[in-house]
Structure formats: C-alpha cells, structure tokens
N, C-alpha and C positions, 0 to 999 in steps of 0.2 A: 840286712837291708831290707827295707820294706818292699815287696813285690809292686811293681809298675801299676799293676790294676787294683790292687788295693788303695794306693795313694790317689789314685784318680777317684775311685768310690768314693772317700774319705772326704775330698776336697768338693766333689762334686753334692755330697751331704751337707756340708758347711755352706756352699754357696747357694744349696737351695733353700736353707733354712734362714738366709741372711735375706733374699728375694719374698720369701713368704713375710719375714717381719715389715720388709718395705712396701709391699702391694698395697691398695684399697682393701677394707674388708669385704668379705662377700656377704652375699644374702645370708648362708646358713650361720655366719658368725657374727650377724646384728640384728639377730630373731629378739623380739624383747620379751624377756618374763613378764607376760602379762599378768601374774599376781604382784608383781612388786613396781616402783617408780623405776621409771626409766632411767636407765645410765647413758643414752646415746647423745653425744654432742649436739645431735639435729634436734632434740627434745626442746618444745617452749612452753612455757607455764600458759594458764589460763589467761593470766593478765595480758602477757607477751601477745597471745590469739587474740584477744579484744582489741588492741592496738593494731595491729595487720588487721583485723575485721573492718578498721575505719579507713585503710587504705584501698580505692578503688581498683590500683593495680595488683593488689594480692589476689592470686587463684586458688582458691580453696576446693579441694579435691575431698569428696566424701569416700574412702575406701571401703565401706559397707557394702554388703549384700543387696540387690536392688528391693527387695524387700523390705529392707531395713531402711532405705534409703527413702521408701516412697510414706513410711511412719514418722519421718520427718529429718528436716539437715539444715543444717546451718544456711540463711537465706543466700540464696546465688550459687551455693555451691555445686559443684559438677561429681557426678557419681560414675566413679572409676573403681568397680570392685577389684580385687586381686586376680579373679578368674579372667580377666579382660586379658592379661600377662601371661595365660596361657602360652606354655613352649614357644616364650621368648617373643611373641607377636607384639609389636608396638600398635598400642589403641589409636586409633583414628583421635582419639579428643586429644592427643597428645599436641596434634597438628594445630589445634584450635589456636596457641601463643607460643609466644618466644620461650625457645630454651632458657632465653637468661631472666625470665619473669620469676619472682619471688613467689613462691607454691607452700603451701601449709594444707597438710594431709593429715585427715582424724579419721576414726570410724568410730562404733558406741561408745568405748570406755578403756580405760585403763587393759583391761580383760583381753583386749582383742589387738593381736600384732599386725593385721593386714594394714594396717596405718605404714607402720615402720617396713613392713615388706615393701609397699607401692612404692613408697618415697626410696628407698635404695632403687629398684630397678628404673624409674625415673632419671635418678642421677646415673647408674649406668647408661640410660638413654643421653646421657648427655645434658640434663637439666641441672641448672646450678641457680639459686638455691633452693632448697626443698628441705622444710623444717618438718614437725611430726606432733602435734598438740597432741600429745600421749594419754592426757586424761578423759580425752575423746568429749561426744554428744553427751553423756549424762551429765559430766561437769559443766557444760555450757548449759546446759537446761535448769541444774540447781543453781546457778549462778544468774538465772533471771534472764539469762541473754536470749535475742529473739529466735524462732526457729520458725522453718518454711516447709509448708506441707502442701505437695502438687495437686 
C-alpha cells in the first residue's frame, strides 16, 4: 500500500497541473516571438486596426519608448511604455478611461513585444477588451495611414 504522504504528494501534483492549465495565461507565457506572426488571440490585423481607428470611442496606446513615440505615432494615441508598469505599478493614464473601453495597443513593429506585454498588464488590471496591433507603426506607415508628430 502506498504511504499516505506519497499519495497526498501525487494528488497535489495532479491538482496543481489541472489548476495551471485552467488559469489565465501569465505575462511570461504570452510574450510574442518578435520574429514571427503573433499567435495571440488578442492580435488584430492592419485592416481591423484601421476600422477601430475610425471609432472615436476606441483608445489607442503606443507602448513604444518615449523617444520613439516622439518620432511619430497614430493620431491621438497615448504613450504608455512598458517601463511605466515597473514593479506592478498602475500607471495613472489607465485612470483616464473606462476599464470597459476598447483598447488597441501597438509599438514600433512586429519585432517589438512591448505591446503584447502592456496589453497583458492592462488585462491583469481589469481592462477588457484589449487588442494588440502586432504589426505596429511600421506597417501602419507602409499602408499610408496617418501619423502624428508632437
């Protein structure tokens, strides 16, 4: 007969595995591979981003560094770089709009994973829906879409 302690340890391991498979993804497990197309269910295309851009109620967040944001961004986008979420801090900009507002986060290009990470932080803080324009500002510019310079 199996010792009681071993039986408890096996049961705990099984339950832990079940719990891990059911809980939401964490930041570490959702980081985008910047060299490939995003497989995130939250990623949206250039066409979808352009459609959201026409809706004045959609909030656009540029997750690029401040110097990159100053070089150009989607008109009306709020700059909220990943560094603003350091040590679990909640940036004050998140209080500027409803947690239920539709948000599109982007950064410079598909090689930048900051947008995915900022979006995941926002979801962690209760914001939904939050989408990621994975192709980023480079694709937006290539498509001839408007860019704002401060």
